[in-house]
C-alpha positions in Angstrom: -14.1 21.6 3.6 -16.0 21.6 6.8 -19.4 21.7 5.0 -18.7 18.5 3.2 -21.8 16.2 3.2 -20.7 13.4 0.1 -17.5 12.1 -0.6 -17.4 11.4 -4.3 -15.0 9.1 -6.1 -13.6 8.5 -9.4 -13.3 4.8 -10.0 -10.3 4.0 -12.5 -6.9 4.7 -10.9 -8.7 6.2 -7.7 -10.5 3.2 -6.2 -9.7 0.7 -8.8 -6.0 -0.2 -10.1 -6.3 0.3 -13.7 -3.1 -1.7 -14.2 -3.9 -4.7 -12.3 -5.5 -6.4 -15.3 -2.3 -6.3 -17.1 0.0 -7.1 -14.3 -2.2 -10.1 -13.9 -1.4 -11.1 -17.4 2.1 -10.3 -17.3 3.7 -13.5 -18.2 1.1 -13.5 -21.4 2.2 -9.8 -22.2 5.9 -10.3 -22.1 8.4 -7.7 -21.5 7.2 -4.3 -21.4 3.8 -5.2 -19.7 4.3 -1.9 -17.7 4.4 0.0 -21.0 1.7 -1.7 -22.4 -0.6 -1.1 -19.7 0.2 2.6 -19.6 -0.4 2.9 -23.3 -3.7 1.2 -23.1 -4.9 3.5 -20.6 -3.5 6.6 -22.3 -5.6 5.4 -25.4 -9.0 4.6 -23.5 -8.8 8.2 -22.2 -7.6 9.6 -25.6 -10.7 7.9 -27.1 -13.1 9.0 -24.9 -12.2 12.6 -24.9 -11.7 12.8 -29.0 -15.2 10.9 -29.1 -16.9 13.5 -26.9 -15.5 16.3 -29.1 -16.6 14.9 -32.3 -19.8 13.8 -30.8 -19.7 10.2 -31.7 -20.3 8.6 -28.0 -19.5 5.0 -27.3 -19.6 3.4 -23.7 -16.4 3.0 -21.9 -16.3 -0.7 -22.5 -16.4 -0.2 -25.8 -13.5 2.6 -25.8 -11.5 -0.1 -23.5 -11.7 -2.9 -26.2 -10.9 -0.6 -28.8 -8.0 1.0 -27.0 -6.8 -2.7 -26.2 -7.1 -3.7 -30.0 -4.8 -0.9 -30.7 -2.0 -1.7 -28.3 -2.2 -5.3 -29.2 -1.4 -4.6 -32.5 1.2 -2.1 -31.3 3.0 -4.7 -29.5 2.5 -7.4 -32.3 0.1 -9.4 -29.8 -3.1 -9.5 -31.7 -2.6 -13.2 -32.6 -1.6 -14.4 -29.3 -4.3 -17.1 -28.3 -6.7 -15.9 -25.4 -4.9 -13.1 -24.6 -7.5 -10.5 -25.6 -10.3 -12.2 -23.7 -7.9 -12.8 -20.5 -7.2 -9.1 -20.4 -10.7 -7.8 -21.0 -12.1 -10.2 -18.1 -9.3 -9.0 -15.6 -10.2 -5.4 -16.6 -13.8 -6.2 -15.9 -13.2 -7.3 -12.6 -10.2 -4.8 -11.7 -8.7 -4.9 -8.2 -9.3 -2.3 -5.5 -6.5 -0.4 -4.0 -5.4 -2.1 -0.8 -6.7 1.0 1.4 -9.8 1.6 -0.5 -12.4 -0.5 1.5 -10.9 0.7 4.9 -11.1 4.4 3.7 -14.7 4.2 2.9 -15.6 2.2 5.8 -14.0 5.3 8.0 -15.6 7.7 5.9 -19.0 6.1 6.3 -18.6 5.8 10.1 -17.9 9.4 10.0 -21.4 10.3 8.4 -20.7 11.0 4.9 -22.5 10.1 2.1 -20.2 8.2 -0.5 -20.4 7.5 -4.1 -18.6 6.6 -7.2 -18.6 9.0 -10.4 -17.3 7.4 -13.3 -16.9 7.4 -17.0 -17.0 3.5 -16.7 -20.3 1.9 -17.9 -22.8 0.8 -15.4 -21.8 -3.0 -16.1 -18.2 -2.4 -15.7 -18.7 -0.4 -12.7 -20.8 -3.1 -10.9 -18.4 -5.8 -12.0 -15.3 -3.9 -10.2 -17.7 -3.0 -7.3 -18.5 -6.9 -6.8 -14.7 -7.9 -7.1 -13.3 -5.4 -4.9 -16.4 -5.9 -2.0 -16.9 -2.3 -2.1 -20.7 -2.4 -2.8 -21.9 -2.3 1.0 -19.6 0.9 1.4 -21.1 3.1 -1.4 -24.2 4.8 -1.4 -24.4 5.4 -5.0 -22.5 4.6 -8.2 -23.1 7.0 -10.7 -21.8 6.4 -14.4 -21.6 9.3 -17.3 -22.8 6.8 -19.3 -26.5 7.8 -18.1 -25.9 11.3 -19.7 -23.9 9.9 -22.9 -21.0 12.2 -22.4 -17.7 12.1 -20.3 -15.7 13.8 -17.6 -14.4 16.4 -17.5 -17.7 17.9 -19.1 -19.4 19.8 -16.2 -22.9 18.1 -16.8 -21.2 14.9 -15.3 -20.5 16.5 -12.3 -24.0 18.1 -12.2 -25.2 14.7 -12.6 -23.6 13.7 -9.2 -25.0 16.7 -7.6 -28.7 15.8 -8.7 -28.4 12.3 -7.9 -27.1 13.0 -4.3 -29.1 16.2 -3.8 -26.1 18.0 -2.8 -24.6 21.3 -3.9 -21.0 21.5 -5.4 -19.5 23.2 -2.1 -20.8 20.1 0.1 -18.6 17.7 -2.2 -15.5 16.3 -1.5 -14.3 14.9 -4.9 -11.4 12.5 -4.9 -9.4 11.3 -7.9 -6.0 10.3 -9.0 -6.3 11.7 -12.3 -5.4 15.4 -12.6 -7.6 16.1 -15.5 -10.6 14.8 -13.5 -9.4 16.7 -10.3 -9.2 19.7 -12.6 -12.7 19.7 -14.2 -14.1 19.0 -10.5 -12.5 22.0 -9.1 -13.5 24.2 -11.9 -17.1 22.8 -11.5 -16.8 23.7 -7.9 -16.1 20.6 -6.0 -13.6 20.5 -3.3 -11.2 18.4 -5.4 -8.6 16.5 -3.7 -5.8 14.4 -6.1 -4.6 11.2 -5.1 -0.9 11.6 -6.1 0.6 8.2 -5.4 3.7 8.7 -7.7 4.7 12.2 -6.8 3.6 13.3 -10.4 4.0 17.0 -10.9 1.1 19.7 -10.5 -1.0 20.1 -13.3 -3.8 22.4 -14.6 -2.9 25.5 -12.2 -5.9 27.1 -14.0 -8.0 24.9 -11.6 -6.5 24.6 -8.3 -7.4 21.6 -6.1 -7.9 21.8 -2.5 -5.6 19.2 -1.4 -3.0 16.6 -2.4 -2.8 13.2 -0.8 -0.3 10.1 -1.2 -3.1 7.7 -0.4 -6.8 7.3 0.2 -6.0 6.0 3.9 -5.3 9.8 4.5 -8.4 11.1 3.4 -10.5 10.2 6.8 -8.1 12.2 8.9 -8.0 15.2 6.5 -12.2 15.5 6.5 -11.8 14.9 10.4 -9.4 17.7 10.8 -11.7 20.0 8.5 -14.8 19.5 11.0 -12.5 20.3 14.1 
């Protein structure tokens, strides 16, 4: 990884805490808020992959709404006043992980180009970047919506190379999502997984370069690779 020029990050689950929207409304969701949030995330991703395979693209915000509608019905909460609106408003401005800003700041100081590559729509990403005060720490924010397909389609990873004028071997790609790490590794990126919860290894067909417990470990990893 000593040829790395750019550090490209997934957004949802990597820089941004996808469960913070439900946790901010846990008193309104009631018992099972964590399971509610996990199901919302699961359906959100499932809908992106299913629509992609069917050739029926819709942007990530629409999928987020559709997934929430399903989960509200599954939990019998679709009639609870204001809940859907509160959850969507919170999701639009998801909290960044506590070590996100500092890690990006350190990588910028080391001379790396920093960017987001996400399935999220441009509006969603800009809302979360503003909320997390990450804007000044990123050189670019790249949305799969620009080419109307989703990761792990190789064309999305190629989009990042084209936008940043880098080759795959010059990219350190960072994600907490194992499927995204696998897609990036198969494309040729130096893929790093942020595995905060010690989840089992997956997708041995496309091995990652490194696995870390936190974003805060990344600047040191890249500094050592340069040495």
